[in-house]
C-alpha positions, 0 to 999 in steps of 0.5 A, a space after each residue: 451478540 445483540 439481543 432483541 432489545 438492541 437498537 437497529 443502529 447498533 446492529 447496523 454499526 456492528 455490521 459496518 465494522 464487520 464489513 470494514 474488518 473483512 475488507 481489511 483482511 481481504 485486502 491484506 491477503 491480496 497485498 501478501 499474495 501480490 508481494 509473494 508473486 512479486 518476490 518470484 519475479 527475477 530482478 531485471 538486469 538494470 534494477 538496483 538491489 531491492 527494487 520492485 514493481 510495488 504491485 502490493 501497493 494496489 491493495 493499499 490504494 484500494 484500502 484507502 478508498 474502502 476503509 480509510 486511513 486506519 484500514 490502509 495502515 493495517 494493510 501496510 502493517 500486514 505487508 511489513 510483517 510478511 516482509 519480516 517473516 520472509 526477508 528479515 528485520 531490515 526488510 520489515 523496517 524498510 517496508 513499514 517506513 516506506 509503506 506508512 509514508 506512502 500511505 499518508 501521502 496518498 491519503 492526503 492527496 485523495 483528501 485534497 478535493 481542489 486538486 485532482 491528482 488522478 490514479 497516476 499521480 497518486 501511484 507515482 507519489 506513493 512509489 516515490 515516498 515509499 522509496 524515500 521511507 526506505 532510504 531513510 531506514 537505509 540511511 540509519 542502518 547503513 551509511 550516507 552511501 544510500 544517497 547515491 540510490 536516490 536519483 535512480 530510485 526517483 526515476 524508477 518510482 515514476 515508472 513503477 508508480 505510473 504502472 501501479 496507478 494505471 493498473 489501479 485505474 483499470 481494475 478499480 471499476 471491476 473490483 467495485 462490482 464485487 458486493 463485498 467491495 462496493 
């Protein structure tokens, strides 16, 4: 608690950190809800085992904009813990590796001011690198046979990343109208 003698700067800093923490919690909850909903969607007949749309990455993309890299990594960690609790240890490591790699790549793309990647480019890069992180974990846990997944997952990441980027582009302006998120 701040006392009467505390400076206005300390109060503002405390309010800002509470706001960031609230945003991280809210975006983590959104990521978990989107992940749970995505788990309820039946697998498409042509989809490889474990292939998903990646809708929960919308929360990570928004966290990169609102909370910077540490906040987005916290959302990724919450998603990974959710995967651990609902799908097991392997899903945890795959989610964490893919999520961290994708988040770092999207963060770097957002920071390069000379190039404008746009929501579609960032979404596709995030999906592609998420798949790469998952394949690295699978390579360690399974065998070299996971290399056969790479071409199909690369194509799928273009489609799913474009979808995620497009949804982000459409909903971002509406979410920014919410006072807590603006």
